[in-house]
C-alpha positions in Angstrom: -10.6 104.1 -61.6 -10.2 105.8 -57.9 -8.0 102.7 -56.9 -5.9 102.9 -60.3 -4.9 106.1 -59.8 -4.2 104.5 -56.2 -0.9 103.3 -58.3 1.2 105.8 -59.9 3.7 103.3 -60.8 0.7 101.3 -63.0 -0.1 105.1 -64.2 3.3 105.5 -65.0 3.3 102.5 -66.9 0.1 102.6 -68.6 0.7 106.4 -69.9 3.9 105.3 -71.2 2.2 102.7 -73.3 -1.3 104.6 -74.4 1.1 107.8 -75.0 3.8 105.7 -77.5 0.7 104.4 -79.2 -1.1 107.0 -79.6 2.5 108.4 -81.6 3.0 105.3 -83.4 -0.9 105.4 -84.9 -0.2 109.4 -85.6 2.8 108.0 -87.4 1.4 104.9 -89.0 -2.3 105.9 -90.2 -2.7 109.4 -90.0 0.8 110.9 -91.7 -0.3 109.3 -95.4 -2.5 112.3 -95.2 -0.1 115.3 -94.6 0.6 117.0 -97.2 4.4 118.1 -98.2 3.7 121.9 -99.0 5.0 124.6 -97.3 1.3 126.6 -96.0 0.3 122.7 -94.9 3.7 122.3 -92.9 3.2 125.5 -91.6 0.0 125.0 -90.2 0.6 121.9 -88.7 3.5 123.6 -86.7 1.0 126.1 -85.3 -1.5 123.2 -84.3 1.3 121.4 -82.4 2.5 124.4 -80.7 -1.0 125.3 -79.6 -2.0 121.8 -78.8 1.3 121.5 -77.0 0.7 124.5 -74.8 -2.5 123.5 -74.0 -1.2 120.3 -72.6 1.2 121.7 -70.7 -0.8 124.1 -69.3 -3.7 121.5 -67.7 -0.7 119.4 -66.5 0.8 122.4 -64.2 -2.9 123.4 -63.2 -3.2 119.6 -62.5 0.3 119.7 -60.7 -0.8 121.9 -59.0 -4.1 121.1 -57.6 -1.8 118.0 -56.4 0.0 120.1 -54.4 -2.3 122.1 -52.7 -4.1 118.8 -51.3 -0.4 117.6 -50.3 -0.2 120.8 -48.4 -3.1 120.7 -46.9 -2.8 116.7 -45.5 0.6 118.5 -44.2 -1.1 120.8 -42.2 -4.2 119.1 -40.5 -1.1 116.4 -39.6 0.3 119.5 -37.4 -2.8 120.9 -36.7 -4.0 117.4 -35.1 -0.7 116.6 -33.2 -1.5 120.3 -31.9 -5.0 119.2 -30.4 -4.2 116.1 -28.6 -1.1 117.6 -26.7 -3.4 120.7 -25.8 -6.1 118.3 -24.7 -3.4 116.1 -23.1 -2.5 119.7 -21.0 -6.1 120.4 -20.4 -6.9 117.1 -18.6 -5.3 117.4 -15.8 -8.2 119.8 -14.8 -10.2 117.0 -14.2 -10.8 114.5 -11.2 -7.3 112.8 -11.0 -9.0 109.4 -11.4 -10.4 110.5 -14.5 -7.2 112.8 -15.6 -5.4 109.4 -15.1 -7.6 107.8 -17.2 -8.1 110.5 -20.3 -4.6 111.1 -20.7 -3.7 107.1 -21.4 -6.7 107.3 -23.5 -5.6 109.9 -25.5 -1.8 108.2 -25.5 -3.8 105.2 -27.3 -5.3 107.5 -29.4 -2.0 108.9 -30.5 -0.7 105.7 -31.9 -3.6 105.0 -34.1 -3.9 108.3 -35.2 0.2 107.6 -35.8 -0.7 104.3 -37.1 -2.8 105.8 -39.8 0.1 107.7 -41.7 1.8 103.9 -42.2 -1.2 101.9 -43.0 -1.3 101.0 -46.8 -3.8 97.9 -46.6 -7.5 99.0 -47.1 -8.6 96.2 -44.5 -6.3 96.8 -42.5 -7.0 100.8 -42.6 -11.1 100.0 -42.4 -10.2 97.9 -39.1 -8.2 100.5 -38.2 -10.7 103.0 -38.7 -13.5 101.2 -36.7 -10.5 101.5 -33.9 -10.7 104.9 -34.0 -14.1 105.7 -33.6 -14.5 103.0 -31.0 -11.4 105.1 -29.0 -12.8 108.7 -29.8 -16.6 107.5 -28.1 -14.6 106.5 -24.8 -12.8 109.3 -24.8 -16.1 111.2 -25.0 -17.4 109.0 -22.5 -14.6 109.6 -19.8 -15.2 113.1 -19.5 -18.7 113.3 -20.3 -19.3 112.7 -16.6 -17.2 115.9 -15.3 -18.5 118.3 -18.3 -22.4 117.3 -17.1 -22.0 117.8 -13.5 -19.6 120.9 -13.9 -20.7 124.6 -15.3 -18.1 126.8 -15.8 -14.8 127.8 -17.5 -13.1 124.4 -16.6 -15.2 121.9 -17.8 -16.3 124.1 -21.6 -11.9 124.3 -22.0 -11.7 120.8 -22.1 -15.1 119.9 -23.7 -13.5 122.4 -26.2 -10.5 120.8 -26.7 -11.7 117.3 -26.9 -13.9 118.7 -29.4 -10.7 119.4 -31.2 -9.3 116.2 -31.3 -11.9 114.4 -32.7 -12.5 117.6 -35.3 -8.9 116.9 -36.2 -9.7 113.8 -37.4 -12.4 114.4 -39.3 -10.9 117.0 -41.4 -7.8 114.6 -41.9 -9.7 111.7 -43.2 -11.8 114.2 -45.1 -8.6 115.2 -46.9 -7.2 112.1 -48.0 -10.6 111.7 -49.2 -10.2 114.6 -51.5 -8.7 113.7 -54.7 -7.8 115.2 -58.3 -11.6 115.1 -59.9 -12.0 111.6 -62.3 -12.5 114.4 -65.3 -9.4 116.6 -65.0 -7.7 113.4 -65.5 -10.1 112.3 -68.1 -9.7 115.7 -70.0 -5.7 115.6 -69.4 -5.0 111.8 -70.8 -7.2 113.0 -73.7 -5.4 116.3 -74.9 -2.2 113.9 -74.1 -3.4 111.2 -76.5 -4.0 114.0 -79.1 -0.6 115.6 -78.8 1.7 112.9 -79.3 -0.7 111.4 -82.3 0.1 115.1 -83.5 3.5 114.3 -83.1 4.0 111.3 -84.6 1.6 112.7 -87.5 4.3 114.8 -88.1 7.1 112.4 -88.4 9.1 112.5 -91.3 10.8 109.1 -90.3 9.3 107.5 -87.0 10.8 104.5 -87.4 14.4 105.2 -87.8 13.9 108.1 -85.1 12.0 106.0 -83.4 14.0 105.7 -80.2 13.7 109.7 -80.1 10.1 109.7 -80.5 9.2 107.9 -77.5 11.0 110.9 -74.9 8.1 113.2 -75.2 5.9 109.5 -74.4 7.9 109.2 -71.4 8.0 113.3 -70.3 4.6 113.3 -69.9 4.3 109.2 -68.3 6.6 110.9 -65.9 4.8 114.0 -64.9 1.5 112.0 -65.4 3.3 109.7 -62.4 4.4 112.7 -60.4 0.9 114.1 -60.1 -1.2 110.3 -59.1 2.3 110.5 -56.4 2.1 113.3 -55.1 -2.3 113.4 -54.9 -1.9 109.5 -53.5 -2.0 109.7 -49.8 -1.3 106.0 -48.9 0.3 104.2 -51.6 2.8 107.2 -53.3 6.4 107.4 -52.9 5.8 110.5 -51.8 3.9 110.4 -48.7 2.8 112.6 -45.4 5.3 112.0 -42.1 3.7 111.6 -39.0 7.0 113.5 -38.1 4.3 116.2 -36.1 2.7 113.1 -33.5 5.6 110.7 -33.4 7.3 113.9 -32.0 4.6 114.6 -29.6 4.8 111.0 -28.6 8.1 111.0 -28.0 7.3 114.1 -25.9 4.4 112.5 -24.1 5.8 109.4 -22.7 9.4 111.0 -21.6 6.9 113.4 -19.5 5.1 109.9 -18.4 8.5 108.2 -17.5 9.5 111.4 -15.1 7.0 111.3 -12.9 7.6 109.4 -9.7 5.3 106.1 -9.2 3.9 107.5 -6.5 2.3 110.4 -8.7 0.9 108.2 -11.3 -1.5 106.8 -10.0 
């Protein structure tokens, strides 16, 4: 189910087929139990209205959950860029040789973090995650000798900055794993199925107006597609762009190019 939710287009197709079939089944098999008297028609209208209202509320709440998660991922991308940029500046507080190595490692790490936002394949993402863990260990090991031998505000500042760099990656990964619960999807789909069945049940001439009765399944399927697309961090059309990390990369590269070769060693 988790892997299915990573493909919003497939969610749209399957939802449209399921909901259209629900409307057809409601018209084909349930409508024969419908009474045509005025009270029954009124009661059916009340039930349809209540069900459609509930479906709209559930879709709205689920959409809000997806938007909240999307906004959080955007915020964490900005925080990660700030943490890397800050530690890059603090690296100047290290001894010259260690400062050069730390800055080089941070640039490599920055490249990996940018790739995190563009890599889609599961195998590639797993390989990238392994590379990121190795880079994090190398960064920590690079500053560790200085921290152990120097007691004071400078070493604490460098250690704190590197800790922010490493933690920000963990927060970002946790946010990407935090998806809309499966139970919420199941509840929303179940209500949508019943709502479409009720629409078909209340139809007076489903065959004649078949195209008209497909509009509601289509609208709900589009809503499901939009929710799945926003909630899917890697395979959706609406994805998080690493604008802040790319801007930081450009800035640091320009800074490196402006340093005379004699001062960069």
